[in-house]
Steps between C-alpha positions, in 0.01 A plus 500: 500500500518678832826414677614530860710810431193686380319389816788620718479837326125517566564423868773766513265759350222408744738532795631834374144632461417371849796679660411822320143470627620431855707819484180688420319316783758633746444857381123459522530362852708806592227718352251339740719614790513851357121502462455380859679810630382754245327799660122478491399821327136454609577453869330762722788467749846644431760231426863482602664470160848461643383205710335340195817546299708342776260204526516448126880506491523255792251262337686517168834422670352197680333374182817550297707311756247214505512487120879488500551244778180298472438522874310742720690715751537345844372817665164609366418873482308643797279701267193286419431697180853434371472131589165472319628681188805274479291185544261618227791566261653157573169321443434687176853434371484126576157465341616676184816287481293182515258637242782599264676165544187315395425742217841483332511124548175480304633741238803278458284205386277724291797656318643158420166361379441811288784377277277215385213744443728709279589185304132413444430863411770494231368175353185701421696760303469327157121493535507871583719563195239332280243742643729789401516363143122470496463863611741610228302308238172654618647851476624423150153379396341824624728721288326695224819545301751238393826502699816615324668165561341159481408377851725237653358152456506347851301188409786266582543652845126482565506132407824419686446143621727530804312809617169320453625207710600744773164680492312169520703361791250405771728569795587843364132581454418386853786687670432814296137512611567413865787746539365767262813508283363601160656785305218752527643804679499807280864590569638154429285462186620839379860390563434187291347709219805729503740206501319345203486826305852631569706186555350163408333564164813676370734215593657326196474161674128554563438617143682197367287270716175666386599472133586127517243228422282383791493148640850477644444424870870520589513851351186599695656380822827673421317827430329481840836453670646791299208722603563440868880518490520810281207716611393385847830423669693756296342763277394842624127554547391173662790473750439863599133432565571178688744685725243773565239241595733304730789661688660156534484427127872545430586273791237238408559517126757215475265259679197604295704477180617150587144382573357661185761377253490148642123502448540607137753221452253244645231632266608274214278349234412202722381720790127520559263713707587301814870594494605569859649845551815571699484515880663779698761254628561125511341489847344831592375379840854412607640822357229708666569333834872570455435872438247540783723314748806703402305825539337416832807351670726784385257738671463285812878468545579859408658592835709181509639558151556869571720400793695245291565761231604761759753256650645430155534859380835614632558872555160577350175598668232252389249786479710649220466185289257560211151365575496292182837340585373412848188342355711295257728384784208412727325303226820308429547420870139387526538277194821345631339426836159386381535318169727205565491365145641820345883503504662794675700596190183506290337739748804729514534511121129576454505798734825633354330499157193674643719766664670562163161557338328709768750658739808722481814424292694408817227280645622187323830494692333605825229231484751236391739579786237508775315186385819301449620579853162440663447174309834363620441604862140375515584170330789441740275573800228267371247780456482420127429136425450362152358173373441329165597726210608762750804287589639514144641837593737347752640217294 
């Protein structure tokens, strides 16, 4: 199931994408200043290009200073055109920041929920494999000459009772239709055909299963588990295609694997068509609220956390700290301040692990040192207050 670490990673990625987009917004706002003072080639009157260039440079300096300090200069420029260009750039930049903040917040939830879609999609793979076997049989029937080798008898696979239970599951059918998660894309079907032809049908375990007598439900269920573990979550062709279809596949794979294999395990002989499939998490509404709150408050308190980090980084310019490390630190500070039931040590350990996975080799020590110092100082000052489970940390 989806865990809080995965959610923290999704939030981190959304914040990183947001900051990258905001960097582009700043450049685009600067471009608007440049356009405001670009010579009008169609003007019938001669233009003072040196004056235009000077106005542009002055406007860019004022806009850059506003962007850096967050406040407008006390003395406004006398030139009305410069003042108007700067105001236009500020307005555009702020509008784009708000738009990007909302967009990546929405993407955060979508990316998390897409994990469940991938799970449902993979539950439809056995049905798609049966279609591949049917195609192969039809091609064999159309042959005018007998094949050199006797065709592989796939009857037992076609009659696999566990697969039939999965196909007939009502919830799977409903979710597949509503979310359009059938295996019907040409590229993914071709990947499945290749996997069957080059990997699955040549596997000794598969051949042994096909040759054994039918009617053993436990063996059918075990084969289904083997199919997923060996050729979907390992293998060559199917993992390659899944990664091409979803850039987050490698990251999401452990969660999808856990959901899928647990479903196969639940699909025992007593299961019927009403078997309830796995949820994305034990309480997705709570988890979604956690992720959205962490994202939004980390953005809202960005300047505050930037200042805290700057005060804690000795002999080091905060602007030289890697963007990803700053995001990790800010998220951790937000979590320590906002979520009182999460122990401080749990928060610190989670973000150290995330830094090991996604940042530089030295980030682990850096993040650990900064968070440990800040946690002690903020707890002592009363800025961080814990309750319930959050107090276990201090006992």
